[in-house]
C-alpha positions in Angstrom: 18.7 -26.0 -17.6 18.2 -23.4 -15.0 14.8 -22.2 -13.7 16.1 -18.8 -12.7 15.1 -15.6 -14.5 17.6 -12.8 -15.0 15.5 -9.7 -14.4 17.9 -7.4 -16.1 17.8 -9.5 -19.2 14.0 -9.5 -19.0 13.9 -5.7 -18.9 16.4 -5.4 -21.8 19.2 -4.0 -19.6 17.0 -1.1 -18.4 18.1 -0.1 -14.9 15.2 0.9 -12.7 14.9 2.4 -9.2 12.1 1.4 -6.9 10.5 4.5 -5.4 8.2 4.3 -2.4 5.6 7.1 -2.6 3.9 8.5 0.5 1.2 11.2 0.8 1.3 13.7 3.6 -1.9 15.1 5.1 -2.3 18.6 3.8 -3.2 20.0 7.2 0.3 19.0 8.4 2.0 21.0 5.7 3.1 24.6 6.7 2.7 26.5 3.4 4.4 29.7 4.3 7.5 27.8 5.5 7.2 25.1 2.8 7.8 22.3 5.3 6.4 19.8 7.7 7.9 18.6 10.9 9.4 15.1 10.6 7.1 13.9 13.4 4.3 13.7 10.8 5.9 10.6 9.3 3.6 8.4 11.4 0.6 10.1 9.7 1.8 9.6 6.1 0.0 7.1 3.9 1.7 4.9 1.4 0.5 5.4 -2.1 2.6 2.4 -3.3 5.8 1.7 -5.2 6.8 2.7 -8.7 9.7 1.5 -10.8 11.4 4.2 -12.9 14.6 4.7 -14.9 17.5 6.4 -13.1 17.6 9.3 -15.6 13.9 10.2 -15.4 13.2 14.0 -15.0 10.8 15.0 -12.2 8.3 16.2 -14.8 8.3 12.7 -16.3 8.2 11.2 -12.9 4.9 13.0 -12.3 3.5 11.3 -15.4 4.8 7.9 -14.3 3.2 8.3 -10.8 -0.1 8.9 -12.4 0.4 5.9 -14.7 1.6 3.4 -12.1 -0.5 4.4 -9.0 -4.2 4.4 -8.4 -5.5 8.0 -8.9 -7.3 8.1 -5.6 -4.0 7.5 -3.8 -2.5 10.8 -5.3 -3.7 14.3 -4.7 -4.4 16.4 -7.8 -1.6 18.8 -6.9 1.6 17.7 -5.1 5.2 18.6 -4.5 8.3 16.5 -4.0 9.7 16.7 -0.5 12.8 15.5 1.2 14.0 15.2 4.8 16.3 18.0 5.9 17.3 17.9 9.6 14.1 17.6 11.6 11.8 18.7 8.8 10.4 17.6 5.5 10.9 20.4 3.0 9.9 21.0 -0.6 12.8 19.4 -2.4 12.7 21.4 -5.6 11.1 24.5 -7.0 8.5 24.0 -9.8 10.8 25.5 -12.4 13.5 22.9 -11.6 11.2 20.0 -12.5 11.5 20.6 -16.2 
C-alpha cells in the first residue's frame, strides 16, 4: 500500500494553474500611458497565490481573487498588467474581460 497522494485524483481531474498575484504601488502607475516601468518590480508586494482553472475568464478571475486572497491585500479597483519590453502595461481592456 502506497502513502502517496495523487493530487489530480484528489481534485477530480481538474487542471489548475497557480497564479502569483502582486500589487503595484499606485503612485508608480503612469495613468495617461497605462503603464509602469519594469524597474518598479522591486516595489511590488505579493498578495499571495491562487489556484484557478485554465479556462477561467478574467471576469471570473476577479471573483476568485477576492475569494482566495485576503481583502486587505487587494485594492478595490485593479487592472491586469503584463510585461512588454521594459514596461508593465495594462494587459487587456475592461471590455475584453467579459
